[in-house]
Each structure stands twice: as C-alpha cells, then as structure tokens.
C-alpha positions in Angstrom: 35.3 49.2 -105.2 33.7 47.0 -102.5 32.0 44.3 -102.8 28.3 44.2 -101.3 27.1 41.0 -99.4 23.3 40.2 -97.8 22.6 38.4 -94.9 21.1 34.9 -94.5 18.5 36.9 -92.9 18.1 39.4 -95.5 17.9 36.7 -97.9 15.7 35.9 -96.3 13.4 38.7 -95.6 14.3 39.9 -99.9 12.4 36.9 -100.2 9.2 37.1 -98.2 9.0 40.4 -99.2 8.4 40.0 -102.2 6.5 36.8 -101.8 4.4 39.0 -99.9 4.1 41.9 -102.6 3.4 39.5 -105.4 0.3 37.9 -103.7 -1.0 41.4 -101.9 -0.6 43.8 -105.7 0.9 41.5 -108.5 4.3 40.5 -110.0 5.6 44.6 -111.4 5.1 46.1 -108.2 7.4 43.3 -106.2 10.1 43.8 -108.9 9.6 48.1 -108.6 10.1 47.6 -105.0 12.9 45.0 -104.8 14.8 46.2 -108.0 14.7 49.8 -105.7 16.2 48.0 -102.3 18.6 46.1 -104.6 19.6 49.4 -106.6 20.4 51.4 -103.0 22.9 48.7 -101.7 24.4 48.9 -105.3 24.8 52.6 -105.1 26.6 52.1 -101.0 29.6 50.0 -103.2 30.3 53.7 -105.1 29.5 56.0 -101.8 29.4 53.0 -98.7 28.7 56.5 -96.2 25.6 57.1 -98.1 23.5 55.6 -94.8 22.5 57.7 -91.7 25.0 56.4 -88.9 22.7 54.7 -86.0 25.6 55.8 -83.6 25.7 59.8 -84.3 21.2 59.2 -84.3 20.2 57.1 -81.7 23.6 57.6 -79.1 24.2 53.5 -79.5 27.8 52.8 -80.3 28.3 50.3 -83.3 29.2 50.7 -86.4 26.2 50.0 -88.3 24.7 52.6 -91.0 20.8 52.0 -92.4 19.5 53.3 -95.6 15.4 53.9 -95.7 13.8 52.4 -99.3 10.4 51.5 -99.8 9.0 51.8 -96.2 12.4 49.4 -95.7 15.7 50.3 -92.7 18.2 48.4 -94.5 21.5 47.6 -92.0 25.0 47.6 -93.1 28.1 47.2 -92.0 31.5 48.7 -94.1 34.1 46.2 -93.4 37.7 46.3 -95.3 36.7 44.9 -98.5 33.2 44.9 -99.1 29.6 45.4 -97.3 27.3 44.0 -95.5 24.1 44.6 -95.2 23.0 42.7 -91.9 19.9 43.1 -91.5 16.0 44.6 -92.7 13.3 46.1 -91.7 10.1 47.2 -91.9 9.0 50.7 -91.6 6.3 49.6 -88.8 8.6 47.1 -86.9 10.3 48.9 -84.2 14.4 47.9 -84.9 15.8 49.6 -81.8 14.4 47.3 -79.9 15.0 44.1 -82.2 18.8 45.1 -82.5 19.9 46.8 -79.5 16.7 45.9 -77.1 15.5 50.0 -76.8 12.5 50.6 -75.7 11.4 53.3 -78.5 7.5 53.1 -78.3 6.1 54.5 -74.2 4.2 52.2 -72.5 0.8 54.6 -73.4 0.9 52.7 -76.5 1.6 49.9 -74.9 -1.6 49.7 -72.5 -3.9 51.7 -75.8 -3.7 49.1 -77.9 -3.1 45.7 -75.6 0.0 44.7 -76.8 
C-alpha cells in the first residue's frame, strides 16, 4: 500500500480552513469537515485512481487527479510509492487558472462583477 503525503501548501490551507471553520461555525463543524477530507485522502491509499483525471476532463496534459470533498477540490499525483496531495482549492476559486493559467470565466462575468 502506498503512503499519503500532503504538500506544504495543502497543510497550510488545511490549517487555515480549520481555523476559519472554527471561527465561523464552531469546533465540531471544523472537525467534521477536516475529518471528511482526511478520510477521503486515506481512501486513496486503497483505491488510488478514485479521483477524476484532470487530463481526461479538461484536456490538459498532466498526471493530476482530483477529488471534490466538502466544497474543496483536492489535487493529487500518484507516484511509485506514495500519493502526493499537491494542491487544494475551495469551490469558489478558479483552480484551472491557478494551476494551468487557463481562464474558465467569461469576460462578461468580469465586466459584471468589475473584478
């Protein structure tokens, strides 16, 4: 069985998420969400291809796969002896732009929200 590894970025984002959820919804909700995410990552150790292939869905040539858990996208890579959780984005973030520089939002949206 492969081992799981979180990148430094993901560890920081999980800590920020936990603190934000604790402040907004309380300790129990924060524990519930973080637990869901970590259980999903542990399940990858048993079935590593559980996530969706980024290249198959978005046509971007890469070896990333992703899971959607509790309003968050977890991107991971499968290596010989481990599975690395390389990045995490909230559903409101434009992960395609952040990861690959591909804009998925139309100009009309930018114009409307004046971003």
